[in-house]
C-alpha positions as CSV (number, residue, x, y, z in Angstrom):
1,X,-0.2,0.1,-0.1
2,X,1.5,3.3,-0.9
3,X,0.5,6.7,0.8
4,X,0.4,8.6,-2.7
5,X,-2.2,6.0,-4.0
6,X,-4.3,6.7,-0.8
7,X,-4.1,10.3,-1.5
8,X,-4.8,10.1,-5.2
9,X,-8.0,7.7,-4.6
10,X,-9.4,10.1,-1.6
11,X,-8.7,13.3,-4.0
12,X,-10.9,11.8,-6.9
13,X,-13.5,10.4,-5.0
14,X,-13.8,13.9,-2.9
15,X,-13.4,15.8,-6.6
16,X,-16.2,13.4,-8.0
17,X,-18.4,14.3,-4.7
18,X,-18.6,10.5,-3.9
19,X,-19.4,9.8,0.0
20,X,-17.2,6.9,0.9
21,X,-16.0,5.1,4.2
22,X,-12.8,3.4,4.7
23,X,-13.1,0.2,6.3
24,X,-10.7,-2.6,7.0
25,X,-7.2,-2.9,8.0
26,X,-6.6,0.7,6.7
27,X,-9.3,1.9,9.5
28,X,-7.9,-0.6,11.9
29,X,-4.3,1.3,11.4
30,X,-5.9,4.6,11.6
31,X,-7.6,4.0,15.1
32,X,-4.1,2.9,16.3
33,X,-3.6,-0.8,16.1
34,X,-0.7,-1.4,13.9
35,X,-1.4,-3.9,11.2
36,X,-0.2,-4.8,7.7
37,X,-2.5,-4.1,4.8
38,X,-2.0,-4.6,1.0
39,X,-5.5,-3.2,-0.1
40,X,-8.1,-0.4,0.6
41,X,-11.4,-1.4,1.6
42,X,-14.2,0.8,0.8
43,X,-18.0,1.3,1.2
44,X,-19.1,3.6,-1.3
45,X,-22.6,5.8,-1.2
46,X,-24.9,3.2,-2.8
47,X,-26.6,5.8,-4.8
48,X,-26.6,4.9,-8.7
49,X,-25.4,8.4,-9.6
50,X,-22.5,8.1,-6.9
51,X,-21.5,4.7,-7.9
52,X,-21.3,5.6,-11.6
53,X,-19.3,8.8,-10.5
54,X,-16.8,6.8,-8.2
55,X,-16.4,4.2,-11.1
56,X,-15.2,7.1,-13.6
57,X,-13.2,8.6,-10.8
58,X,-11.3,5.4,-9.6
59,X,-11.1,4.7,-13.5
60,X,-9.1,7.7,-14.5
61,X,-6.8,6.3,-11.9
62,X,-6.2,3.5,-14.3
63,X,-8.3,0.9,-11.7
64,X,-10.0,-1.9,-13.6
65,X,-11.9,-5.2,-12.0
66,X,-9.8,-7.9,-11.2
67,X,-13.1,-10.0,-12.7
68,X,-13.9,-10.2,-16.2
69,X,-16.7,-7.8,-16.3
70,X,-17.0,-4.1,-17.1
71,X,-16.0,-1.4,-14.4
72,X,-19.4,0.1,-15.3
73,X,-21.3,-2.9,-14.3
74,X,-20.6,-2.3,-10.7
75,X,-22.9,0.8,-10.7
76,X,-25.8,-1.3,-12.1
77,X,-27.9,-2.7,-8.8
78,X,-29.3,-5.4,-10.6
79,X,-25.9,-6.8,-11.8
80,X,-24.6,-6.3,-8.2
81,X,-27.5,-8.3,-6.6
82,X,-26.8,-11.0,-9.2
83,X,-23.3,-11.1,-8.3
84,X,-24.3,-11.5,-4.5
85,X,-26.9,-14.1,-4.8
86,X,-25.4,-16.2,-7.9
87,X,-21.5,-15.9,-6.9
88,X,-21.7,-14.9,-3.2
89,X,-19.5,-12.1,-3.9
90,X,-19.2,-9.4,-1.1
91,X,-16.3,-7.3,-2.5
92,X,-15.5,-6.3,-5.8
93,X,-11.6,-6.1,-6.6
94,X,-10.0,-3.3,-8.7
95,X,-6.4,-2.9,-9.5
96,X,-4.4,-0.3,-11.6
97,X,-1.1,-0.5,-13.3
98,X,-0.6,3.0,-12.1
99,X,-0.9,2.1,-8.4
100,X,0.4,-1.5,-8.3
101,X,0.8,-1.7,-4.5
102,X,-2.7,-0.5,-3.7
103,X,-5.5,-2.7,-4.6
104,X,-9.3,-1.8,-3.6
105,X,-11.9,-3.8,-2.5
106,X,-15.3,-2.1,-2.9
107,X,-18.1,-3.6,-1.0
108,X,-20.7,-4.8,-3.4
109,X,-23.3,-4.3,-0.8
110,X,-23.1,-2.0,2.3
111,X,-22.5,-4.0,5.5
112,X,-24.3,-1.4,7.3
113,X,-27.0,1.2,7.1
114,X,-24.7,3.5,4.9
115,X,-26.8,7.1,5.9
116,X,-26.0,6.3,9.2
117,X,-22.6,5.0,9.3
118,X,-21.6,7.8,7.2
119,X,-23.2,10.2,9.8
120,X,-21.0,8.4,12.6
121,X,-18.0,8.7,10.3
122,X,-14.5,9.8,11.4
123,X,-12.7,12.1,9.3
124,X,-8.7,11.8,9.6
125,X,-5.8,13.3,7.8
126,X,-4.2,11.1,5.2
127,X,-1.7,14.0,4.5
128,X,-1.8,17.4,5.9
129,X,-4.9,19.3,4.4
130,X,-6.3,16.1,3.0
131,X,-9.0,14.4,5.1
132,X,-10.6,11.1,4.6
133,X,-13.9,9.4,5.7
134,X,-13.3,6.4,8.2
135,X,-15.8,4.3,9.5
136,X,-16.5,4.9,13.0
137,X,-14.9,2.8,15.5
138,X,-17.9,1.1,17.1
139,X,-18.8,0.3,13.2
140,X,-15.7,-1.1,12.5
141,X,-15.5,-3.4,15.7
142,X,-19.0,-4.6,15.1
143,X,-17.7,-5.2,11.2
144,X,-15.1,-7.2,12.5
145,X,-16.9,-9.3,14.8
146,X,-19.3,-10.3,12.3
147,X,-16.9,-11.9,10.0
148,X,-15.8,-14.2,12.8
149,X,-12.4,-14.6,11.1
150,X,-9.7,-15.3,13.5
151,X,-7.5,-12.1,12.3
152,X,-10.8,-9.9,12.5
153,X,-11.7,-11.3,16.1
154,X,-8.1,-10.4,17.0
155,X,-8.4,-6.8,15.4
156,X,-11.5,-6.1,17.6
157,X,-10.0,-7.4,20.7
158,X,-7.1,-4.9,20.1
159,X,-9.2,-2.1,19.1
160,X,-11.5,-2.3,22.2
161,X,-8.2,-2.6,24.1
162,X,-6.9,0.8,22.8
163,X,-10.5,2.5,23.2
164,X,-10.3,1.4,27.0
165,X,-6.6,2.7,27.4
166,X,-7.7,5.9,25.8
167,X,-10.6,6.1,27.8
168,X,-12.6,7.1,24.8
169,X,-15.8,5.7,23.7
170,X,-16.0,7.0,20.0
171,X,-19.2,6.3,18.5
Protein backbone atom coordinates (compact mmCIF):
# COMPACT_ATOMS: atom_id res chain seq x y z
CA UNK A 1 0.00 0.00 0.00
CA UNK A 2 1.36 3.40 -0.91
CA UNK A 3 0.44 6.71 0.68
CA UNK A 4 0.45 8.49 -2.70
CA UNK A 5 -2.17 6.03 -3.95
CA UNK A 6 -4.39 6.52 -0.91
CA UNK A 7 -4.09 10.27 -1.40
CA UNK A 8 -4.97 9.97 -5.10
CA UNK A 9 -8.01 7.77 -4.36
CA UNK A 10 -9.33 10.15 -1.70
CA UNK A 11 -8.73 13.15 -3.97
CA UNK A 12 -10.58 11.71 -6.98
CA UNK A 13 -13.53 10.51 -4.88
CA UNK A 14 -13.76 13.90 -3.18
CA UNK A 15 -13.51 15.72 -6.52
CA UNK A 16 -16.30 13.51 -7.90
CA UNK A 17 -18.40 14.28 -4.81
CA UNK A 18 -18.64 10.62 -3.85
CA UNK A 19 -19.27 9.79 -0.22
CA UNK A 20 -17.30 6.78 0.97
CA UNK A 21 -16.12 5.07 4.12
CA UNK A 22 -12.71 3.50 4.52
CA UNK A 23 -13.00 0.23 6.42
CA UNK A 24 -10.84 -2.85 6.87
CA UNK A 25 -7.22 -2.88 7.91
CA UNK A 26 -6.55 0.71 6.84
CA UNK A 27 -9.23 1.83 9.30
CA UNK A 28 -7.74 -0.44 11.96
CA UNK A 29 -4.41 1.34 11.48
CA UNK A 30 -6.09 4.78 11.53
CA UNK A 31 -7.48 3.97 14.98
CA UNK A 32 -4.06 3.06 16.28
CA UNK A 33 -3.57 -0.70 15.92
CA UNK A 34 -0.55 -1.42 13.76
CA UNK A 35 -1.49 -3.93 11.09
CA UNK A 36 -0.19 -4.73 7.63
CA UNK A 37 -2.58 -4.24 4.75
CA UNK A 38 -2.18 -4.65 1.02
CA UNK A 39 -5.50 -3.19 -0.06
CA UNK A 40 -7.94 -0.41 0.66
CA UNK A 41 -11.47 -1.47 1.64
CA UNK A 42 -14.18 1.00 0.68
CA UNK A 43 -17.91 1.21 1.19
CA UNK A 44 -19.27 3.64 -1.39
CA UNK A 45 -22.49 5.62 -1.25
CA UNK A 46 -24.92 3.08 -2.79
CA UNK A 47 -26.85 5.72 -4.75
CA UNK A 48 -26.53 4.88 -8.48
CA UNK A 49 -25.26 8.31 -9.52
CA UNK A 50 -22.61 8.20 -6.80
CA UNK A 51 -21.48 4.74 -7.90
CA UNK A 52 -21.24 5.89 -11.53
CA UNK A 53 -19.12 8.88 -10.47
CA UNK A 54 -16.94 6.61 -8.31
CA UNK A 55 -16.34 4.20 -11.20
CA UNK A 56 -15.35 7.09 -13.50
CA UNK A 57 -13.09 8.60 -10.82
CA UNK A 58 -11.30 5.34 -10.04
CA UNK A 59 -11.03 4.49 -13.75
CA UNK A 60 -9.21 7.81 -14.23
CA UNK A 61 -6.53 6.42 -11.88
CA UNK A 62 -6.24 3.32 -14.06
CA UNK A 63 -8.32 1.05 -11.79
CA UNK A 64 -10.10 -1.86 -13.43
CA UNK A 65 -11.79 -5.01 -12.14
CA UNK A 66 -9.98 -8.26 -11.43
CA UNK A 67 -13.10 -10.11 -12.60
CA UNK A 68 -13.79 -10.27 -16.34
CA UNK A 69 -16.61 -7.71 -16.24
CA UNK A 70 -16.90 -4.08 -17.22
CA UNK A 71 -16.15 -1.70 -14.34
CA UNK A 72 -19.34 0.21 -15.22
CA UNK A 73 -21.32 -2.92 -14.23
CA UNK A 74 -20.48 -2.16 -10.60
CA UNK A 75 -22.88 0.80 -10.69
CA UNK A 76 -25.77 -1.42 -11.82
CA UNK A 77 -27.78 -2.56 -8.74
CA UNK A 78 -29.24 -5.56 -10.59
CA UNK A 79 -25.81 -6.83 -11.62
CA UNK A 80 -24.47 -6.37 -8.09
CA UNK A 81 -27.48 -8.26 -6.70
CA UNK A 82 -26.78 -11.06 -9.17
CA UNK A 83 -23.12 -11.24 -8.10
CA UNK A 84 -24.22 -11.49 -4.47
CA UNK A 85 -26.86 -14.18 -5.02
CA UNK A 86 -25.20 -16.21 -7.80
CA UNK A 87 -21.55 -15.96 -6.79
CA UNK A 88 -21.68 -15.03 -3.10
CA UNK A 89 -19.59 -11.94 -3.88
CA UNK A 90 -19.07 -9.50 -1.02
CA UNK A 91 -16.26 -7.35 -2.43
CA UNK A 92 -15.39 -6.27 -5.95
CA UNK A 93 -11.61 -6.06 -6.35
CA UNK A 94 -10.00 -3.50 -8.62
CA UNK A 95 -6.35 -2.87 -9.42
CA UNK A 96 -4.30 -0.30 -11.30
CA UNK A 97 -0.98 -0.53 -13.07
CA UNK A 98 -0.51 3.13 -12.07
CA UNK A 99 -0.97 2.17 -8.40
CA UNK A 100 0.25 -1.46 -8.34
CA UNK A 101 0.84 -1.60 -4.58
CA UNK A 102 -2.68 -0.41 -3.72
CA UNK A 103 -5.59 -2.60 -4.71
CA UNK A 104 -9.11 -1.59 -3.73
CA UNK A 105 -11.87 -3.86 -2.46
CA UNK A 106 -15.26 -2.22 -3.01
CA UNK A 107 -18.10 -3.66 -0.95
CA UNK A 108 -20.75 -4.93 -3.36
CA UNK A 109 -23.38 -4.16 -0.74
CA UNK A 110 -22.89 -1.92 2.27
CA UNK A 111 -22.52 -4.09 5.40
CA UNK A 112 -24.51 -1.47 7.38
CA UNK A 113 -26.96 1.35 6.85
CA UNK A 114 -24.74 3.68 4.82
CA UNK A 115 -26.51 6.91 5.79
CA UNK A 116 -26.30 6.19 9.50
CA UNK A 117 -22.70 4.97 9.31
CA UNK A 118 -21.67 8.00 7.24
CA UNK A 119 -23.23 10.31 9.83
CA UNK A 120 -21.07 8.62 12.51
CA UNK A 121 -17.89 8.59 10.39
CA UNK A 122 -14.56 9.93 11.61
CA UNK A 123 -12.47 12.21 9.40
CA UNK A 124 -8.71 11.71 9.63
CA UNK A 125 -5.89 13.38 7.75
CA UNK A 126 -4.25 11.04 5.26
CA UNK A 127 -1.81 13.83 4.53
CA UNK A 128 -1.77 17.39 5.87
CA UNK A 129 -4.86 19.14 4.54
CA UNK A 130 -6.43 16.02 3.01
CA UNK A 131 -9.07 14.36 5.18
CA UNK A 132 -10.68 11.02 4.47
CA UNK A 133 -13.86 9.45 5.83
CA UNK A 134 -13.38 6.36 7.98
CA UNK A 135 -16.05 4.12 9.44
CA UNK A 136 -16.45 4.98 13.12
CA UNK A 137 -14.69 2.81 15.67
CA UNK A 138 -17.88 1.16 16.96
CA UNK A 139 -18.97 0.22 13.42
CA UNK A 140 -15.49 -1.05 12.59
CA UNK A 141 -15.44 -3.27 15.68
CA UNK A 142 -18.90 -4.59 14.82
CA UNK A 143 -17.84 -5.33 11.23
CA UNK A 144 -14.77 -7.19 12.46
CA UNK A 145 -16.82 -9.23 14.94
CA UNK A 146 -19.45 -10.14 12.30
CA UNK A 147 -16.93 -11.74 9.96
CA UNK A 148 -15.90 -14.25 12.59
CA UNK A 149 -12.45 -14.70 11.04
CA UNK A 150 -9.67 -15.15 13.57
CA UNK A 151 -7.67 -12.10 12.41
CA UNK A 152 -10.75 -9.88 12.43
CA UNK A 153 -11.67 -11.02 15.94
CA UNK A 154 -8.11 -10.23 17.06
CA UNK A 155 -8.41 -6.79 15.45
CA UNK A 156 -11.70 -6.17 17.28
CA UNK A 157 -10.12 -7.13 20.60
CA UNK A 158 -7.09 -4.91 19.96
CA UNK A 159 -9.30 -1.96 19.01
CA UNK A 160 -11.45 -2.42 22.10
CA UNK A 161 -8.29 -2.54 24.25
CA UNK A 162 -7.01 0.69 22.65
CA UNK A 163 -10.41 2.26 23.24
CA UNK A 164 -10.32 1.31 26.92
CA UNK A 165 -6.70 2.53 27.33
CA UNK A 166 -7.52 5.89 25.77
CA UNK A 167 -10.64 6.11 27.90
CA UNK A 168 -12.62 7.06 24.83
CA UNK A 169 -15.83 5.69 23.55
CA UNK A 170 -15.88 6.97 20.00
CA UNK A 171 -19.16 6.07 18.43
